[in-house]
N, C-alpha and C positions, 0 to 999 in steps of 0.2 A: 303782627301782634298789636291788637289795643293798648295803647298807653294814657295812665290815669295820673291827673296832675290835680292834686287839693291844695286848695290856697283858702285863705281868711281866717286863719287863726290869729291867736295874739294874747297879752295879757290883759285881763279886765278883773273888776270888782264882782264881788257875789253881787247877784240881781241883776246884773248888766247882761247885754245879749251879743250875738255874733251869728252872722251869716258864712256859714263853710261852703266853699262849691269846688266840685269834681267835675274837672274837664275831661272827656274821653278823645282821643285821637281820631276817632271813627264815628261814623253814624249809627250807633247802637244804642243811644239811650231810646227809650220808647219800644225798643224790640226787645230787651232782656230786662229782667228785674235788676236793679240796683239797691246796695244797701250802704249804711256807714257803720264803721266800727270804729273802737277806742281800743286804746291800749297803754297801761301804765306800767312801768319798768318791774319786771318778774312776774308779769302777769301775762295770759293769753289775750288775743285779741278777742273781743266781745262785740258782738251784732247790738245796734242800739236802734237802728230804723230800716226799715225797707219799703219800696215802693215796686209793685207789681208791674206787668205789661198791662193790665186792666186798670192800672191808677190807684186800686186799694195800698193801703199801708199798713203796718202794724210797728208797735215801738215796746221796748223794752219797758218794764214797769219803773225803771229809776228817771225814765225821762218822759213818760206819757203826761201829755198835757202842757210841756216846757218846749219840746222839740218838735219841728215838723220838715219833713222831708218832702221834696217838691223835686220837678224836673221840667226842662225846657228842651225837647227834642231838637230842635231848629237850632239851638245853640251847644247842642250835645253836652249840656250840664245837667249835674244833679246837685241839689242844696240841700243844706240842714240849717235851718232857721234853730238858733238856740236861746231861748228866753228864759229868765230867770236862773241864771248859770249860779252854781254852788262850786264850792272846793273840791267837792268829789267828782265834778265835771273834768278837772285837771286831766288830761290825756292826749296822746298823739291820735289825730282821729283820721282814718283812712277811708276808703270809698272801695267798692268791688262790686262785682256780679257773681251772687251765690247761685251756684247751681249742684244738686246732689251733693249735699256736705261739704263743697270745697267751692271754689272760686275759678271762675273763667280768666281773668288777668291777672297777670302779675302785678303784685302791690307797687303801688306810688311810693314817694318819700313821705307824705303824711303831713299833716298840719298842726302843729304844738296849741293845744287851748290850754292857757294857765288861769285859774281864777282863785284870783286872792280872798281871804275874807276880812 
């Protein structure tokens, strides 16, 4: 079973940037789609960005133009560059591989992002 480890979160002020990393335990990055999700207390996880096998990307409207998803297959790592952060971006961020309405792998522990105003 592939394990996912997210890192890079932290406490920042509005307008600042963070880069999140998602390290997979097997050579799957580039072979399947990967996405970043976020979750706040009492809410379901929402997908914010996805990168497909062919390299195309899509973003939720709330992060479009501010966040960039990328991958490094040689490092088995998916990244989320987050610029111009806003307090409403505060959440736990997770990565996974979406497939047919579900996800391929078990969820990791996520990484907390807190943006102060």
